[in-house]
C-alpha positions, 0 to 999 in steps of 0.5 A: 091277782084281782078280779075284773070287778075289783079292778073296775072298782079301783078305777072308778075310785081313782077317777074320782080323785083330784084333779079331774081327769086322773086315771083316764085310759086316754085323752078322750076319757081324760077330757070327758071326766073333766067335762062331767065334773064341770057344772053346766058344761056344753052338752054337745061336747059331752055327747061327742066325748062319750061317743069318742068323736074327739078325733073327728072333732079335731078335723074340720074335714070330718065335721060333716059326719057329725050329727050337729050344725056347724056353729054348734060343733064350733061351740062344743070345740071351744068348750073342750079347748078350755079343758086340760089335756094334762090335768096334773100339770098344775102341780108342776113346780118348774124346779127339779127335785133336789135330792140329798146325796149322803157324804158317807155310806155304811154297809155290811158285806160278809158280816163286815162293816164297810164305809165308802165316800160319795166322791164318785157323785162329786164333780172332778176338778181338773187342771188343763196343763196343756192349755196352761203351757200354751197360754204361758207361751203366748202371753207377755211376761207380765201375764205369766205371773197371773197364770202361775197364780191360777195354777197355785190357787187350783193346787191349793184348793185341790189339796184342801178338798183332798184333806177334807175328804180324808178327814171325813172318811177317817171320821166315818171310820171312827164312827163306824167302830163306835156305832157298829152295833147300832148300824147292825141293829138300828135299835136306838138303845144300841146308839152310843153317845159320842162327843166332839172331843172324843173324835178330836182325840181319836183323830188327833185333830182340833175340835173346830176341825171336827165341827166343820167336818160334820156340818151339813153332812149326811150318812146312809145306813143299812135299811 
C-alpha cells in the first residue's frame, strides 16, 4: 500500500516525463501540462485550463460566462488547438508489432518433458472439393487439365508441409531427449553440444534436411 503523499509524489514525477501531458487524469489536465511546458504560451488559455473551463471554451454559446472578451477567447482557443490531446501519438509507428511465434514449445507436466508444435498458430490449407467438381462440370475439356493440375499442386504442397511439420517435431523430440537436463535447469553448464550430423544420424535424414529444418526456427522453453 502507498500513502497519499507517496502517490502524489509519484504522479508529479510521472507528469514530468516526456511527452508533456503524460500522466494526466483527463483531457483538461493533459492540455494544461502541455501549455505550462511551452514558453510564452497564451496566459488566458492557461488560466481557462487551470479553472477547468475547457468544456465552456469548446461551446461558443457558453462564452458569455467567461470573464474575457470575445476576441481574446478566440485567441486562447486557437492556442489550445495547437496542443496534442494524445501526446504519445507521435510515437505511433503505424505498423503492428510483429511478435515471434515459437515453432516448438517445451514444457514440463508432472515431471515429464513434453513438446508441442505451433501448428495451431498457422493458417490451415483447405481445398474446396465441391467447388473443384463444380468448376470441372462447367468447364470445357481443355480447361479440365488446368483444374486437375491445381489440385495436384495443392496436394503436393500440403504433403510437403506435413513432412516439414513431422521433421520439425521429430527434431524437437530428439533435442528434448538430449537437452532434458538443460531444459529443466536452464543452467548453461547443462547445455549439451549437438552437431547436425548427430541429428541426421538419429533421424535417418540428410544433413541438408536438418539444416533447412532448423533455419529461422524458434523454441519456447520453461521460464
